[in-house]
ROKE-170854 format. One line per 3 residues: number of its first residue (from 1); for each residue x, y, z of N, C-alpha, C, CB. Coordinates in steps of 0.1 Angstrom, whole numbers, plus 2048, in hexadecimal, padded with zeros to 3 digits. Each point is the difference from the previous one (the first is absolute). Glycine has a CB too. Layout:
BEGIN
NUM> X:Y:Z:X:Y:Z:X:Y:Z:X:Y:Z | ...
***
This chain:
BEGIN
1> 809:7F4:800:7F7:80C:800:809:80C:800:7ED:7F4:80C | 811:815:7EA:808:80C:800:7FA:80C:807:809:7F8:7EA | 7FF:811:81A:7FC:80C:807:7F9:80A:7F7:812:7FD:811
4> 7E4:80A:7F4:7FA:80B:7F8:808:80D:801:7EA:7F5:804 | 820:80B:804:809:80C:801:80D:7FD:7F9:7F4:808:816 | 811:801:7E1:80D:7FD:7FA:80B:800:80A:7F8:80B:7EB
7> 812:7EC:812:80C:800:808:808:80C:7FB:800:7E7:802 | 808:81F:808:809:80B:7FC:80E:7FB:802:7F0:812:807 | 818:7EF:7EE:80E:7FC:800:808:80C:7FC:7FA:7E8:7FA
10> 810:81A:80E:80A:80B:7FE:80E:7FB:7FF:7F1:811:80C | 815:7F0:7E9:80E:7FA:7FE:80A:80B:802:7F7:7EF:7F0 | 814:80D:817:80B:809:802:80A:7FE:7F3:7FE:7FE:81A
13> 80A:80C:7E5:80A:7FF:7F5:7F9:802:7F2:80E:7F1:80E | 7F9:80A:7E8:7FB:802:7F2:7FC:7F3:7FA:80F:814:7FD | 7E6:7EB:7FE:7FA:7F4:7FA:802:7FF:7F1:7EF:800:813
16> 817:7F6:7E8:802:7FF:7F2:7F3:7FF:7F9:816:7F4:804 | 7E9:812:7F0:7F3:801:7FA:7FB:7F2:7FB:806:817:7F9 | 803:7E1:801:7FB:7F2:7FC:7FB:7F8:80B:810:801:7ED
19> 7F6:800:81F:7FC:7F9:80C:7F2:805:804:818:7FD:807 | 7E5:810:7F8:7F3:806:803:7F6:7FB:7F7:80B:814:809 | 7F8:7EB:7EA:7F6:7FB:7F6:7FC:7F1:804:809:810:7EE
22> 801:7E8:814:7FE:7F2:803:7F8:7FF:80D:815:7FA:7F4 | 7EE:80E:816:7F9:7FF:80D:7F1:804:7FE:815:804:80D | 7E9:806:7EB:7F2:805:7FE:7F8:7F5:7F8:808:818:800
25> 7FF:7E2:7F6:7F9:7F6:7F8:7FC:7F4:809:80C:807:7EC | 7FD:7F5:81D:7FD:7F5:809:7F4:804:80A:818:7F8:7FE | 7E9:814:807:7F5:804:809:7F3:801:7F9:811:80C:80E
28> 7EF:7FA:7E6:7F3:801:7F9:7FA:7F2:7FD:809:816:7F5 | 7FF:7E1:807:7FB:7F2:7FE:7FA:7FA:80D:811:7FD:7EE | 7F6:806:81D:7FB:7FB:80D:7F3:806:804:817:7FC:807
31> 7E7:811:7F6:7F4:808:804:7F5:7FA:7F7:80C:815:806 | 7F6:7E9:7ED:7F6:7FB:7F7:7FC:7F2:805:809:80D:7ED | 800:7EB:817:7FD:7F2:805:7FA:7FF:80E:813:7F9:7F1
34> 7ED:813:816:7FB:800:80D:80A:7FA:80B:7EA:7FE:7F6 | 822:801:806:80A:7FB:809:80A:80A:806:7FE:7EB:7F4 | 800:822:808:809:80B:805:7F8:80C:803:813:7F7:7F2
37> 7F1:810:818:7F9:80D:803:803:80B:7F6:801:7F9:818 | 7F7:811:7E7:803:80C:7F9:80C:807:807:7E8:803:7F9 | 81F:805:800:80C:806:805:803:80E:7FB:809:7E9:802
40> 7FB:820:806:806:80C:7FC:80F:800:804:7EA:80D:804 | 81E:7F4:7F2:80F:7FD:801:807:80D:7FD:7FD:7E7:7FA | 80B:81E:810:807:80D:7FE:80F:7FD:7FE:7EF:80C:80F
43> 816:7F9:7E6:80E:7FD:7FD:807:80D:7FB:7FA:7E8:7FB | 813:817:804:809:809:7F8:807:7F8:7F6:802:811:814 | 800:7F4:7E1:808:7F9:7F5:80D:808:7FE:7EB:7F7:7F5
46> 81F:801:806:80C:807:7FA:7FB:808:7F4:810:7EE:809 | 7F9:81C:7F2:7FB:808:7F5:7FE:7F8:7F4:80D:812:809 | 7E7:7F0:7F1:7FC:7F8:7F4:7F4:807:7F9:808:7EB:80A
49> 7F6:811:7EA:7F4:805:7F8:7F8:7F4:7FC:80D:814:7F7 | 7E5:7EE:80B:7F7:7F6:7FC:7F7:805:7F5:801:7F6:817 | 7FC:801:7DF:7F7:804:7F5:7F2:7F9:802:814:802:7F1
52> 7E2:807:80F:7F3:7FA:800:7FC:7FC:7F2:7FA:80F:813 | 7F9:7EC:7EC:7FC:7FB:7F3:7FE:80B:7F5:7F5:7EE:80D | 80B:81F:7F7:7FE:80A:7F6:80E:808:7FE:7E8:802:807
55> 823:7F9:7FF:80C:807:7FF:806:800:7F1:805:7F9:818 | 800:813:7E4:805:802:7F3:810:7FF:801:7EC:80E:7F9 | 81A:7EB:7FF:80F:7FF:800:807:80D:800:7FE:7EA:7F5
58> 7FC:820:803:806:80D:7FE:800:808:80D:7F9:7FF:7E9 | 7FF:7FD:821:7FF:807:80D:809:7FB:80A:7E9:805:7FB | 81F:7F1:802:80C:7FC:808:80C:807:7FA:7F6:7E9:806
61> 80C:823:7FF:80A:809:7FA:80E:7FD:803:7EE:811:801 | 815:7E7:80A:80D:7FD:804:801:7F1:803:805:817:809 | 7FA:7E0:7EC:7FE:7F2:803:80B:7F9:807:7F3:800:7EC
64> 819:806:815:80B:7F9:807:802:805:80E:80B:7FD:7EA | 7ED:80C:81B:802:806:80D:7FD:7F6:80B:7FA:816:7F6 | 7FB:7E4:80A:7FC:7F6:80A:7FA:7F4:7F9:7FC:813:811
67> 803:7E2:7F7:7F9:7F4:7FA:7F2:803:7FD:80F:7F1:80D | 7EC:809:7E9:7F2:802:7FC:7F8:7F2:800:807:814:7F1 | 7EC:7ED:812:7F9:7F4:802:7F2:802:7FA:80C:7F9:814
70> 7EE:7FD:7E5:7F2:800:7FC:7F8:7FC:80C:806:7FA:7E8 | 7F2:80F:81D:7F8:7FE:80C:7F4:7F8:7FE:809:815:808 | 7F0:7EC:7ED:7F4:7F9:7FE:7F4:807:805:80C:7EC:801
73> 7F6:820:806:7F5:808:805:7FB:809:7F5:809:7FF:818 | 7EC:808:7EB:7FC:80B:7F7:809:80C:802:7E9:7F8:801 | 816:811:7F5:808:80D:801:80C:7FF:7F7:7F8:803:817
76> 811:807:7EB:80B:802:7F8:80D:7FE:808:7F3:811:7F2 | 817:7F8:80C:80D:7FF:807:7FF:805:80E:80C:802:7EA | 7FA:7F7:81F:801:804:80E:80E:7FE:806:7E7:7FB:803
79> 81D:80D:805:80D:7FE:808:7FD:7FB:80E:80B:813:7F2 | 7FD:7E4:812:800:7FC:80E:80E:801:805:7EC:7F0:7FD | 815:813:810:80E:801:806:7FF:803:80F:809:808:7EA
82> 803:7F9:81C:801:803:80E:7F9:80D:803:815:7F3:802 | 7E5:80E:80A:7F9:80C:804:7F2:801:7FA:815:80B:801 | 7E6:7EB:7F8:7F3:800:7FB:7F9:7F3:806:807:80C:7EA
85> 7ED:7F7:81C:7F9:7F4:806:7F7:7FB:7F5:801:80A:817 | 802:7E9:7E5:7F7:7F9:7F7:7F7:7F7:808:811:801:7EE | 7E2:800:810:7F6:7F7:807:7F9:7F7:7F6:7FD:812:812
88> 806:7E1:7F0:7F9:7F7:7F7:7F3:7FB:807:817:7F9:7F6 | 7DE:808:803:7F3:7FD:806:7FA:7F4:7F9:7FD:819:806 | 801:7DC:802:7FB:7F4:7FB:7F3:7FD:807:817:7F7:7FA
91> 7DE:80C:7FF:7F2:7FF:806:7F7:7F7:7F7:803:816:80B | 7F4:7E3:7FB:7F6:7F8:7F9:7F5:80A:7FD:806:7EA:80B | 7F9:81B:7E8:7F6:80A:7FC:7F2:7F9:7FE:813:80E:7F6
94> 7EC:7E6:80C:7F3:7FA:800:7F7:804:80B:80A:7ED:7F5 | 7FC:819:816:7F8:804:80B:803:80F:803:801:7E9:80A | 7F6:81E:7FD:802:80E:802:80B:803:80A:7E8:804:7FB
97> 81E:807:804:80B:805:809:7FC:80E:804:812:7F1:7F6 | 7E8:811:815:7FC:80D:804:7F7:807:7F6:815:802:80D | 7F0:809:7EE:7F8:807:7F6:801:7FB:7F2:802:814:80F
100> 806:7E2:7EF:803:7FA:7F3:7F7:7F4:7FE:818:808:800 | 7DE:7F9:7F6:7F7:7F5:7FE:807:7F4:7F9:7ED:810:7FF | 80D:7E4:801:807:7F5:7F9:800:802:7F1:7F8:7F1:813
103> 812:809:7E7:802:7FF:7F2:7FE:80E:7F9:7F8:7E8:801 | 80E:822:804:7FF:80D:7FA:80E:806:800:7E8:804:808 | 820:7FA:7ED:80E:804:800:801:80F:800:805:7EB:7F3
106> 7F2:81C:807:801:80F:800:7FE:805:80E:7F6:801:7E9 | 801:7F9:81F:7FF:805:80E:80C:7FB:808:7E7:7FF:7FE | 81E:7F6:7FF:80C:7FC:807:80C:80A:7FE:7F9:7E8:7FD
109> 809:81B:7F6:80B:80A:7FD:7FD:80D:807:804:7F5:7EA | 7EF:810:816:7FC:80C:808:803:7FE:80E:7EE:804:7F0 | 810:7F0:816:803:7FE:80E:80F:801:803:7ED:7F1:801
112> 81C:80A:7F6:80E:801:801:804:80F:800:804:7EA:7F5 | 7F6:81E:802:802:80E:7FF:7FD:807:80E:7FC:800:7E7 | 7F8:7FC:81E:7FB:806:80C:809:7FC:80C:7E9:800:7F7
115> 81C:7F4:808:80A:7FC:80B:80C:809:800:7F8:7E8:7FD | 80E:81A:7F8:80C:809:7FF:7FC:80E:805:80A:7F2:7ED | 7EB:813:80E:7FB:80E:804:7FF:801:80F:7F4:803:7EA
118> 806:7F3:81C:7FE:801:80E:80D:7FD:808:7E9:7F8:7FD | 820:800:7FE:80D:7FF:806:808:80D:800:800:7E8:7F9 | 7FF:81F:7FB:807:80D:7FF:7FA:80B:80A:805:7FA:7E8
121> 7EE:805:81A:7F9:809:80A:807:7FF:80D:7EB:7FE:7F4 | 81A:7F6:810:807:7FF:80D:80D:809:801:7F7:7E8:801 | 80E:81C:7F3:80B:809:800:7FC:80E:7FC:80F:7EC:7FA
124> 7E4:817:806:7FB:80D:7FC:804:803:7F2:801:808:817 | 7FF:7EE:7E0:802:802:7F2:7F3:7FD:7F9:819:7F9:802 | 7E3:80F:7F5:7F4:7FF:7F8:803:7F8:7F3:7F6:815:80A
127> 807:7DE:7F6:801:7F8:7F4:7F3:801:7F8:811:7F1:80B | 7F1:810:7E8:7F4:802:7F7:800:7F7:7F4:7FF:817:808 | 7F5:7E5:7F3:7FF:7F9:7F4:7FF:80B:7F5:7F4:7ED:80B
130> 810:80E:7E9:7FF:809:7F4:7F9:7F8:7F5:815:80D:806 | 7E1:7F8:7F3:7F9:7F9:7F6:80A:7FD:7F4:7EB:80C:806 | 815:7E7:7F7:808:7FB:7F5:80F:7FD:804:7F1:80D:7F1
133> 812:7F5:81C:80D:7FD:804:800:7F7:80C:808:816:7F8 | 7FD:7DE:807:800:7F7:80B:80A:804:80B:7FA:7ED:7F0 | 803:810:81C:80A:804:80B:7FA:80B:808:813:7F8:7F2
136> 7F6:80C:818:7FC:80A:809:80A:80C:7FE:7F6:7EF:811 | 804:81D:7EF:807:80C:7FC:800:80A:80C:7FB:7FC:7E8 | 80F:80C:819:800:80B:809:805:80D:7F9:805:7F0:813
139> 7F7:81B:7F3:804:80D:7FA:80B:805:809:7E9:805:7F7 | 822:7FE:803:80C:805:807:7FD:80E:806:810:7F3:7F2 | 7F1:80E:81B:7FC:80D:806:809:80C:7FC:7F7:7F3:813
142> 815:80A:7E8:809:80A:7FC:7FE:804:7F2:811:7F8:811 | 7EF:7FE:7E6:800:803:7F2:7F2:800:7FA:816:7F6:7FE | 7E1:804:809:7F2:7FE:7FB:7FF:7F6:7F5:7FD:817:805
145> 80E:7E1:7F8:7FF:7F6:7F6:7FA:7F3:806:815:80A:7F5 | 7E5:7EE:802:7FB:7F3:804:80B:7F6:7FF:7E8:807:7F9 | 818:7F0:810:80A:7F5:7FF:7FA:7F3:806:813:810:801
148> 7F1:7E5:7FB:7FB:7F3:804:807:7FB:80C:7FA:7FB:7E9 | 7FF:801:822:806:7FB:80C:7FD:7F1:802:7FE:817:80A | 7F8:7E4:7EF:7FC:7F3:802:7FB:7F9:7F3:7F9:805:817
151> 80D:7EF:7E6:7FD:7F9:7F4:7F6:7F4:803:817:807:7F6 | 7E1:7F6:800:7F7:7F4:802:801:7F8:7F3:7F1:80D:810 | 810:7E6:7F2:800:7F7:7F5:7FB:7F2:805:813:80C:7F5
154> 7E3:7EF:806:7FA:7F4:805:7FE:7F5:7F5:7F4:80E:811 | 80B:7E6:7F4:7FC:7F5:7F7:7F6:7F7:808:817:800:7F4 | 7E0:7FB:805:7F5:7F8:807:800:7F2:7F8:7F2:814:808
157> 811:7E1:800:800:7F3:7FA:7F5:7F8:807:819:801:7FB | 7DE:7FA:7FD:7F4:7F9:805:7FA:806:80D:80B:7EB:7F7 | 7F4:822:808:7FA:809:80A:808:801:80D:7EA:7FA:7F6
160> 823:803:809:809:803:80B:80A:80B:7FB:7FE:7E8:809 | 803:822:7FF:809:80B:7FC:80E:7FE:804:7ED:80F:803 | 81C:7F7:7F5:80E:801:804:806:80C:7FB:802:7E7:801
163> 80C:81B:801:806:80D:7FE:7F9:80A:809:806:7FB:7E8 | 7FB:812:816:7FA:809:809:804:80E:7FE:7FF:7EE:810 | 807:818:7FB:803:80E:800:80F:802:804:7E8:806:806
166> 81D:806:7F7:80D:804:804:800:80F:805:80B:7F0:7F0 | 7F9:812:81C:800:80E:806:80E:805:801:7EB:7FA:80D | 818:811:7EE:80D:806:801:803:807:80D:800:804:7E7
169> 807:7F5:821:804:806:80E:80C:808:7FF:7F5:7EC:80B | 816:80E:7F1:80D:807:7FF:809:7F9:7F5:7FE:809:818 | 7FD:7F5:7DC:808:7FA:7F6:809:80A:7FA:7EF:7EF:7FB
172> 81B:80D:7FD:808:809:7F8:7F8:803:7F4:816:7F6:808 | 7E4:816:7F7:7F7:804:7F5:807:800:7F3:7F3:80D:810 | 81B:7F5:7F0:806:800:7F3:800:7F2:7F9:80F:812:808
175> 7EE:7E4:800:7FF:7F2:7FA:7F4:7FF:7F7:80B:7F7:814 | 7EB:812:7ED:7F5:7FF:7F7:803:805:7F2:7F1:803:814 | 81B:803:7EB:804:806:7F3:803:7F7:7F5:809:811:80D
178> 7F8:7E2:7F5:802:7F6:7F5:7F4:7FB:7F9:813:7FA:80D | 7E1:80B:7F8:7F3:7FC:7FA:7F8:80C:7FE:801:7E9:80A | 7F4:816:7EF:7F5:80A:800:7F6:7FA:80A:804:808:7E7
181> 7FC:7FC:825:7F7:7FA:80A:7F1:800:7FC:811:806:812 | 7EA:7EE:7ED:7F2:7FE:7FC:7FC:807:7F4:7FB:7FE:818 | 80E:804:7DF:7FD:806:7F3:7FD:80E:800:7F9:7EA:7F9
184> 80B:81E:811:7FC:80E:802:80C:809:801:7EA:7F9:80B | 81C:80A:7E9:80D:808:801:7FE:80E:805:807:7F2:7ED | 7ED:813:813:7FE:80E:804:7FF:802:80F:7F5:804:7EB
187> 80B:7F1:81D:7FE:801:80E:80C:7F9:807:7E7:800:7FD | 81D:806:80E:80B:7FB:808:7FB:7F6:80B:80C:815:7FB | 7FE:7E7:80D:7FD:7F7:80C:805:807:80C:801:7EB:7F2
190> 7F9:812:819:805:806:80D:7FF:7F6:80B:7F8:816:7F9 | 80B:7EE:813:800:7F6:80B:7FD:808:80D:811:7F1:7F5 | 7EC:808:816:7FE:807:80D:80D:808:803:7F0:7ED:808
193> 81B:80D:7F6:80D:807:803:801:80D:7F8:80B:7EB:806 | 7F2:814:7ED:801:80C:7F8:7F6:80B:804:808:7F1:7ED | 7ED:80B:819:7F6:809:805:804:806:80E:7EE:7F4:7F2
196> 81D:808:813:805:805:80D:7FB:7F8:80C:801:816:7F5 | 7FA:7DE:808:7FB:7F7:80B:80A:7F5:803:7E8:806:7F9 | 81E:7FB:813:80B:7F6:803:7FA:7F3:805:810:812:805
199> 7E8:7E7:7F3:7FA:7F3:804:809:7F5:7FE:7EA:809:7FA | 816:7ED:80F:807:7F4:7FE:7F7:7F6:7FA:80E:804:814 | 7F8:7F1:7E7:7F9:7F5:7FA:7F6:7FA:80B:813:7FB:7F0
202> 7F1:805:81C:7F7:7FB:80B:7F4:80A:802:814:7F5:80B | 7EF:817:7F3:7F5:80A:801:7F6:7FD:7F5:80F:812:80A | 7F6:7EC:7EA:7F7:7FD:7F4:7F8:7F3:803:811:80C:7F1
205> 7F5:7EA:814:7FA:7F4:803:7F4:802:80A:815:7F3:7FB | 7ED:814:80F:7F6:803:80A:7F4:807:7F9:812:802:813 | 7F1:808:7E5:7F6:808:7F9:7F8:7F7:7F6:80E:814:802
208> 7F9:7E3:7F7:7F9:7F7:7F7:7F7:7F6:807:813:802:7F0 | 7F2:7F9:81B:7F8:7F6:808:7F4:807:806:814:7F2:805 | 7ED:81A:800:7F5:807:806:7F6:804:7F5:80F:809:812
211> 7F6:7FB:7E3:7F6:805:7F5:7F9:7F4:7F9:80F:813:7FC | 7F8:7E1:805:7F9:7F4:7FA:7F3:7FE:806:816:7F6:7FD | 7E9:80B:810:7F3:7FE:807:7F5:80A:7FC:80D:7F7:813
214> 7F7:815:7E9:7F7:80A:7FC:7F9:7FC:7F3:80E:811:80A | 7F9:7E7:7ED:7FB:7FD:7F3:7FB:7F2:7FF:810:811:7F7 | 7F9:7E5:80D:7FD:7F2:7FD:7F9:7F9:80B:814:800:7F1
217> 7EA:807:81A:7F9:7FA:80B:7F4:808:804:815:7F6:808 | 7E9:816:7F2:7F5:809:803:7F4:7FC:7F9:810:813:803 | 7E4:7F1:802:7F4:7FE:7F9:7FC:80C:7F8:7F9:7F0:813
220> 7FF:80E:7E3:7FA:80B:7F8:809:804:7F5:7F5:807:814 | 807:803:7E5:807:806:7F4:809:80C:804:7ED:7F8:7F1 | 81C:80B:806:808:80C:803:7F8:80D:800:813:7F4:7F5
***
């Protein structure tokens, strides 16, 4: 009998991307079979680029800079690296999760967005959605420019979700320079650190876990 509450796993150090893919695939198979619990898995990766199913080769502008991987998720090019909290979310979408109804991928993605927005609220940062742009955006208080602070890319296999979100806590933002992040060359990326917020990865984890309950364990609609 599996639990109705996802397990939370937080890994120390840097997790190799192929190992993460293999672990997610194994967990997703177990969830589908009813032999494994749902899981929210928080990791950091070494510097790398991943290609979603819509990634264009031309938007990998520095192909020799870091290792590249085909992620199998939706979306385009994404950077992962130290100082960025990647959260892999493996849920059985056959059943409801708080405000997310069953078998509704659009509402699930909206829930992931809301999760990041509410986590950012814990740092007094206003994260926002933008029509036609996936991810979470903030307006730089100094320049007034919009920049992306959180990325979202999901895959659903037999109604079990995997992949998830990435929150920029204190990554090296120059590392994003080898790709066109999410296919949007006109917009930059930012982080909590770049916004002047000295958050640790542990601070981010606390915010994410607290905000999770607001969305995936709450009743009613947003």
